[in-house]
Residue frames relative to the residue before (quaternion, step in Angstrom):
aa qw qx qy qz dx dy dz
M 1.0000 0.0000 0.0000 0.0000 0.00 0.00 0.00
Y 0.1501 -0.7767 0.6081 0.0670 3.57 -1.08 0.80
S 0.3866 -0.6897 0.5565 0.2553 3.55 -1.07 0.72
I 0.6414 -0.5185 0.3940 0.4056 3.56 -1.25 0.39
N 0.6454 0.5242 -0.3257 0.4501 3.59 0.96 -0.81
R 0.6478 0.5102 -0.3258 0.4624 3.59 1.01 -0.71
I 0.6445 0.5045 -0.3183 0.4783 3.59 0.99 -0.81
K 0.6640 0.5270 -0.3080 0.4318 3.60 0.98 -0.83
S 0.6961 0.4409 -0.2906 0.4865 3.61 1.17 -0.27
M 0.5200 0.6651 -0.4025 0.3539 3.60 1.27 0.04
E 0.4125 -0.6702 0.5595 0.2601 3.54 -1.23 0.62
V 0.2755 -0.7535 0.5786 0.1469 3.57 -1.12 0.75
I 0.0369 -0.7949 0.6047 -0.0348 3.56 -0.84 1.09
D 0.3564 -0.7116 0.5674 0.2113 3.57 -1.03 0.86
V 0.3265 -0.7829 0.4970 0.1830 3.61 -0.53 1.15
S 0.5842 0.5990 -0.3842 0.3903 3.62 1.14 -0.38
N 0.8138 0.1398 -0.0835 0.5578 3.61 1.11 -0.59
G 0.5016 -0.6901 0.4005 0.3344 3.62 1.28 0.04
R 0.4560 0.7127 -0.4262 0.3201 3.60 1.28 0.15
K 0.3906 -0.6815 0.5668 0.2484 3.56 -1.05 0.81
I 0.2678 -0.7863 0.5401 0.1354 3.58 -0.71 1.06
G 0.6533 -0.4687 0.3268 0.4967 3.59 0.98 -0.83
F 0.5679 -0.5747 0.4591 0.3695 3.54 -1.29 -0.38
V 0.5379 -0.6202 0.4645 0.3318 3.57 -1.08 0.74
A 0.1839 -0.7935 0.5738 0.0851 3.58 -0.80 1.03
D 0.8043 -0.0384 0.0702 0.5888 3.57 1.05 -0.72
L 0.2875 -0.7338 0.5917 0.1699 3.54 -1.35 0.23
K 0.2544 -0.6923 0.6405 0.2139 3.55 -1.23 0.53
I 0.0662 -0.8207 0.5668 -0.0278 3.55 -0.67 1.17
D 0.3245 -0.6934 0.6108 0.2021 3.55 -1.11 0.83
I 0.2399 -0.8261 0.4939 0.1266 3.58 -0.15 1.27
F 0.6330 0.5392 -0.3424 0.4375 3.59 1.17 -0.37
N 0.7675 0.3062 -0.1672 0.5378 3.58 1.12 -0.67
Y 0.3967 -0.7638 0.4374 0.2605 3.59 1.34 0.13
R 0.5857 0.5545 -0.4050 0.4307 3.56 0.70 1.05
I 0.4903 -0.6353 0.5151 0.3009 3.53 -1.27 0.55
L 0.2908 -0.7719 0.5442 0.1532 3.58 -0.83 1.00
S 0.7910 -0.1479 0.1343 0.5782 3.59 0.92 -0.90
I 0.3544 -0.6844 0.5862 0.2496 3.52 -1.38 0.25
I 0.2743 -0.7516 0.5844 0.1352 3.56 -1.14 0.74
I 0.0496 -0.7924 0.6077 -0.0207 3.57 -0.82 1.08
P 0.3616 -0.7269 0.5304 0.2439 3.63 -0.71 0.98
I 0.3612 -0.7146 0.5598 0.2134 3.54 -1.12 0.75
Q 0.4797 -0.6842 0.4741 0.2774 3.56 -0.84 1.00
G 0.7340 0.4516 -0.3125 0.3995 3.55 -1.21 0.53
S 0.4577 0.6581 -0.4773 0.3600 3.60 1.19 0.14
G 0.4411 -0.7126 0.4845 0.2506 3.57 -1.00 0.82
W 0.7006 -0.4719 0.3390 0.4142 3.56 -1.32 0.18
F 0.8026 0.2947 -0.1375 0.5000 3.56 0.84 -0.96
N 0.5419 0.5968 -0.4071 0.4294 3.58 1.26 0.10
K 0.5571 -0.5308 0.4881 0.4119 3.52 -1.28 0.26
Q 0.4314 -0.7001 0.5014 0.2689 3.56 -1.02 0.74
D 0.3079 -0.7358 0.5749 0.1823 3.56 -0.87 0.98
V 0.0785 -0.7930 0.6039 0.0134 3.53 -1.00 0.89
L 0.3365 -0.6963 0.5985 0.2092 3.50 -1.27 0.53
E 0.1393 -0.7890 0.5952 0.0617 3.57 -0.78 1.02
I 0.0745 -0.8027 0.5917 -0.0044 3.57 -0.64 1.16
P 0.4191 -0.7120 0.4996 0.2602 3.63 -0.67 1.05
W 0.5842 -0.6138 0.4093 0.3383 3.57 -1.04 0.81
E 0.5868 0.5944 -0.3666 0.4099 3.61 1.12 -0.57
Q 0.6711 0.4885 -0.3001 0.4700 3.61 1.19 -0.43
I 0.4873 0.6246 -0.4552 0.4065 3.61 1.26 0.06
F 0.3103 -0.7837 0.5205 0.1364 3.55 -0.62 1.21
K 0.7904 -0.1042 0.1286 0.5898 3.58 0.92 -0.96
V 0.2334 -0.7286 0.6268 0.1479 3.54 -1.18 0.72
G 0.1369 -0.8146 0.5622 0.0392 3.56 -0.56 1.20
E 0.7747 -0.3262 0.2591 0.4757 3.55 -1.29 -0.35
D 0.8244 -0.0125 0.0452 0.5641 3.60 0.86 -0.93
V 0.7057 0.3880 -0.2513 0.5370 3.58 1.22 0.44
L 0.2321 -0.7135 0.6407 0.1629 3.54 -1.27 0.61
L 0.2032 -0.7749 0.5882 0.1112 3.57 -0.83 0.97
V 0.1561 -0.7804 0.6039 0.0441 3.54 -0.82 1.12
N 0.2869 -0.7669 0.5519 0.1577 3.55 -0.95 0.86
G 0.8398 -0.2363 0.1045 0.4774 3.57 -0.10 1.34
Y 0.0048 -0.8172 0.5757 -0.0266 3.58 0.44 1.15
K 0.4916 -0.6620 0.4875 0.2871 3.54 -1.21 0.56
E 0.4594 -0.6803 0.5000 0.2759 3.60 -0.89 0.93
G 0.6708 0.5426 -0.2641 0.4312 3.80 -0.18 -0.08
L 0.5876 0.5741 -0.3843 0.4212 3.59 1.18 0.09
V 0.3525 0.7492 -0.4838 0.2835 3.58 1.11 0.69
N 0.0516 -0.7769 0.6275 -0.0082 3.56 -0.91 1.02
S 0.3383 -0.7065 0.5746 0.2372 3.56 -1.29 0.31
I 0.1244 -0.7762 0.6118 0.0875 3.56 -1.05 0.77
């Protein structure tokens, strides 16, 4: 079992190309069905006064949850949102 705080401190890596994507900043959770819908990762390079761009990866694309890393199997580029 993992706590939400522990998941939020994990690094995300794409196993298809070995690229580091970033660290989990937040989670989208379905509170009625008790499940994680997606993870939110901030994108580096956002300015102080700009909206922060984030990458949202659906939980179904998580390949493996390790001790301190989440492995993603080929996430789709284009899932960038602004908050």
